[in-house]
C-alpha angles and dihedrals in degrees: 000000000000123000124201096236138336102239114058142168119235113279094018115160115252134195105200116194115200139182138187135180110269090234090059093041093051094041101122091212088065094079103162111028113181143169110236133193111222136163115269111266096017110158094218136030092226122106101024131173092255135338126203126193119252089217123211144281123257130028113353094020099101136252096267094071125079142158118238142136132271124224092279092054093253119152110251143167119222137179149151133253130185120231138167120225112254120267092236128073122254149081118303142175136195116234134189116221144140111256097186091111138011089251092051091054091062091066117081113204096184142355143194133225113272120263128195129233111210123196125235125200100280092037088064091054095045092049093047090051088051090049094050092048090055090050091052089048090049095238087138103170092054088042094057096041091051091046096046093049092045093054089044091055098044116121096160136026091248130224139256118285129224089277089060090245111153118216094221089061093045091050090051092049090050092053091051089055091048093052090050090051091049095056093044090052092052090055092049091048093048090047091050092051089052090046092049091049092048092049090047093052091050094047090051087060125210112225102036130255091347089060092044092053091050091049096063112123127232123232090258093053091050090052090049088050090051091053091048091052089049093054092045088052092051094046092048091052091050090050088062094043092050088051091053091046091054096045093049089050093051093043093053104075090198093055094041091054090055090065131088118256088248091055095049091050090048093053089060091048093050092048088053089057094056121098109208090197098057094029095230144100125244130203094260139000088255088056086055090056091047093049094051090049090051095047102036104020091246142041107261092205094059110101092196093042114139110227119190113240088233090070092059091045091052092050093045092051092049093051092046092053092047099044098071089056093054100042123082120245117276090256091059100101094036092057093047093048091049092052091048093050088047094055093041092052092050092052093044095050092051089061088217094135135038118290111268094035107147134195109230125196119219139165124043093347090066105030095058094248098104122114132193108293097023121139118265103227112200135172134200111237115197119205115272112283094015125112143160117251112255091237092051095052102089090048092045091054089051090050092051092051091052090050089052090048090051090050090058099263115152135214095017115182113186114194112268 
C-alpha cells in the first residue's frame, strides 16, 4: 500500500491504495476483508483504530476496485480507501485482513510502511484531555496508552484550547492519576503474592491425604480464583505500562519541564521502586532489594553482593540440561548446505540464468537461530550488473519451477 507522506498531523486526509492476489480476494472463506489502521508493532489486528471494508468486485462493488496484473503478470485486485490519520501521536500502519472471526484477524494478508503522527500545539492539549478523561473513567489501559503516545509525540508544550484548558495543568493532573494508580497497583500485587502463598500452603496440605481431601475447591471457589487471577494479570500489565509512561515523561524534556518540582522528584522515587526483573513496583526501593534477596537469594544490583557458588552451579546445570533440547542436531547445517548445493547445481546446469549466479541461504539457517524443521530461506543472487528483463520474469519463474521438478523437488508452487 502507498501512503501520501510519512510524517502527518492528526486528522490528516489519506488516500490508501491497496492490492491483493485475486486468489486471496476471491477466496470464499475470506468473508469480511478489511483495511485496518493499527499501531506499528501491534501483535494483533483486533482491536484496531478503525477498519474499512475493501468492498467487492462487480456490480455494486464500487468504482475504486478493479482486477488487473502486477509486474510479474499475476492476477491481482486493487483499490483505494479514504482514511484520516489518528488523533493521537505515534507510529501506525495499515493492514489487510479478514475480520470475520477472531482467528482470522490474527492473519495479516498485507501491510504498509509505517507512518508517524506528530502533534501540534492544540493536538497536545486535546490528547492530554482525552487521557485525563480516560483516567477519570477508570479505563486505565486506554488512558496510559494515550498518555504515553502523547508524551512521545510532543514537540512543544502546547497551548490552551477554546475551553481555556492549559496543557501544563492537564499534564500534571494526569501524573497525579498515574501516581495513584501505581500505589493501588502495588497493594494489589502484594495482596496477590500473599494470596498465592496462602493458596500454595493449603494445596500442599498438612496432615496427609485427609487434609488434601478437605482442601478440594468447590466450583464457586474455583470461579473466584479465576477472577482473582484475572485481576492480578490486569494489575501486572498496568505496572509495566505505568513504568513506560513515567520513563517516557522523564525522557521528554518538554513534558518533564511541565511538571511541578515535587512531581519530578516523585517520578525518580517511583522509578527506583520498580524491579525490572520482576516487572513490578514495590512500596519502596528497600522493598525492591528485599524482594530480590527473597526471590533470588541476593540483590542483583549490588556490586559487592556475595553470591554463593551453588547459585551459579544450579543455573549452569539448568542451562546445560535445557540447551540440547533447543539446539538442532549436529547434521543440521550439513543437510541444509547439501540441499542448497543440490538446488544451485540444478539451476546452474540448466543455463537459465547468467553464469556466476549463486543461491544464497539467509535467515535462521545462517544466523544460528534455526531449529529442526525450520524453513530454509534462499535467494538467487545474479552477478553484479546482470538482471532479467521485466517482461521475461514470469516465464523465468515458471522455467525454474520446471528445473526444480526435474531435480526431484515436490509441491512446487511458482508465483502466478
